[in-house]
C-alpha positions as CSV (number, residue, x, y, z in Angstrom):
1,X,54.8,-9.6,65.5
2,X,51.2,-11.1,65.5
3,X,49.9,-14.1,67.3
4,X,50.4,-16.5,64.4
5,X,54.0,-15.5,63.8
6,X,54.8,-15.7,67.5
7,X,53.2,-19.2,67.8
8,X,55.1,-20.4,64.7
9,X,58.4,-19.4,66.3
10,X,57.6,-21.8,69.1
11,X,56.2,-24.8,67.2
12,X,57.8,-24.6,63.8
13,X,55.8,-26.1,60.9
14,X,53.7,-28.6,63.0
15,X,49.9,-28.7,62.4
16,X,48.0,-26.1,64.5
17,X,44.3,-25.1,64.7
18,X,43.5,-21.5,63.8
19,X,40.2,-19.6,63.8
20,X,39.4,-17.2,61.0
21,X,36.6,-15.2,59.5
22,X,35.6,-14.1,56.0
23,X,32.9,-11.7,54.8
24,X,30.9,-11.8,51.6
25,X,30.3,-8.2,50.8
26,X,27.3,-7.5,48.6
27,X,26.9,-4.1,47.0
28,X,23.7,-2.3,45.9
29,X,23.7,-4.0,42.5
30,X,24.0,-7.5,44.1
31,X,27.6,-7.8,43.1
32,X,30.1,-9.5,45.4
33,X,33.5,-8.1,46.4
34,X,36.3,-10.6,45.6
35,X,40.0,-10.3,46.4
36,X,42.7,-11.5,44.1
37,X,45.1,-12.8,46.7
38,X,48.9,-12.7,47.0
39,X,48.8,-16.0,49.0
40,X,48.0,-18.3,47.3
41,X,49.3,-16.0,44.5
42,X,46.6,-15.0,42.0
43,X,43.8,-17.0,43.5
44,X,40.5,-15.2,44.1
45,X,38.8,-15.3,47.5
46,X,36.9,-13.4,50.1
47,X,38.3,-10.7,52.4
48,X,39.1,-12.1,55.8
49,X,41.8,-13.7,57.9
50,X,42.9,-15.2,61.2
51,X,41.7,-14.2,64.7
52,X,44.0,-12.4,67.1
53,X,44.0,-13.1,70.8
54,X,41.0,-11.7,72.6
55,X,38.9,-11.1,69.5
56,X,35.4,-12.3,68.7
57,X,34.9,-13.8,65.3
58,X,32.8,-10.7,64.4
59,X,35.7,-8.4,65.5
60,X,38.1,-10.6,63.4
61,X,35.9,-10.2,60.3
62,X,35.6,-6.4,60.7
63,X,39.3,-5.9,61.4
64,X,40.4,-8.1,58.5
65,X,38.0,-6.4,56.0
66,X,39.2,-3.0,57.1
67,X,42.9,-4.0,57.0
68,X,42.5,-5.5,53.5
69,X,40.0,-3.1,51.9
70,X,39.8,0.1,54.0
71,X,36.0,-0.6,54.2
72,X,34.0,-0.7,57.4
73,X,31.2,-3.2,57.5
74,X,27.9,-2.9,59.2
75,X,25.7,-5.7,60.4
76,X,27.1,-9.2,59.8
77,X,24.9,-12.2,59.1
78,X,26.2,-15.7,59.8
79,X,26.4,-18.1,56.8
80,X,28.1,-21.1,58.4
81,X,31.0,-22.4,60.3
82,X,33.5,-24.5,58.4
83,X,35.8,-27.1,60.1
84,X,37.2,-30.5,59.7
85,X,39.7,-32.5,57.7
86,X,38.8,-30.6,54.5
87,X,39.9,-27.3,56.2
88,X,43.6,-28.5,56.3
89,X,46.1,-26.2,54.6
90,X,49.8,-26.7,54.0
91,X,51.4,-23.4,53.1
92,X,54.2,-22.9,50.6
93,X,56.6,-22.4,53.5
94,X,55.7,-25.8,55.0
95,X,53.4,-24.5,57.8
96,X,50.5,-26.9,58.4
97,X,47.2,-25.9,60.0
98,X,43.5,-26.6,60.2
99,X,41.3,-23.6,60.0
100,X,37.9,-23.2,61.6
101,X,36.4,-20.5,59.4
102,X,33.3,-18.5,60.2
103,X,31.7,-17.0,57.1
104,X,29.5,-13.9,57.2
105,X,27.8,-11.7,54.7
106,X,26.8,-8.0,54.7
107,X,25.4,-5.4,52.4
108,X,26.3,-2.6,54.8
109,X,29.6,-1.2,53.8
110,X,31.1,2.3,54.3
111,X,34.3,4.0,53.1
112,X,36.5,4.0,50.0
113,X,37.8,0.7,48.7
114,X,41.6,0.8,49.0
115,X,43.5,-2.5,48.5
116,X,46.2,-3.5,50.9
117,X,48.9,-4.3,48.3
118,X,50.7,-6.6,50.8
119,X,47.7,-8.9,50.8
120,X,45.9,-8.3,47.6
121,X,46.7,-7.9,43.9
122,X,43.3,-6.3,43.4
123,X,39.7,-6.2,44.5
124,X,36.8,-6.4,42.1
125,X,33.0,-6.4,42.4
126,X,31.5,-9.2,40.3
127,X,28.1,-10.6,39.6
128,X,27.5,-14.2,40.6
129,X,27.9,-15.2,36.9
130,X,31.3,-13.5,36.8
131,X,32.9,-15.4,39.7
132,X,36.3,-16.6,38.5
133,X,37.1,-20.3,38.2
134,X,40.5,-19.8,39.9
135,X,39.1,-19.4,43.5
136,X,40.3,-20.6,46.9
137,X,38.3,-23.9,47.1
138,X,36.9,-23.3,50.6
139,X,35.8,-19.8,49.6
140,X,33.9,-21.2,46.6
141,X,32.1,-23.6,48.9
142,X,31.2,-20.6,51.2
143,X,29.8,-18.7,48.2
144,X,27.8,-21.7,47.1
145,X,26.3,-22.0,50.6
146,X,25.5,-18.2,50.6
147,X,23.6,-18.6,47.3
148,X,21.7,-21.6,48.6
149,X,20.8,-19.7,51.8
150,X,19.6,-16.6,49.8
151,X,17.5,-18.8,47.5
152,X,15.6,-20.6,50.3
């Protein structure tokens, strides 16, 4: 049982604060790796997840990418830290939480892409013009910030 599951057994559905990390992975052609998620079902987003006890945010980003994609990432570059009222989530099971999310990007990736079928329906590299409309709203904001940063 992971940290989040153990904590939920103690506090039920009450609002909690969690820290997470996501990674925008850019391939040699400038395409972005997106994940069609199982939760929320069918929505597109970035690989990433919640921090476990004792991890740095970089370690969280690397572990989550590896667990979800089988890919190992190299150097991580900070995009931004996202927090506040607009980071509130109410899960389908009633769990409530605020997430402080650290977004990174990298173009250093090694390994063979293998999707973790428990977390993802599929992964796909897309050009910026091909980004689906049906995205996790906070991840769309992170991508927009990434594009602004790369264009300045």
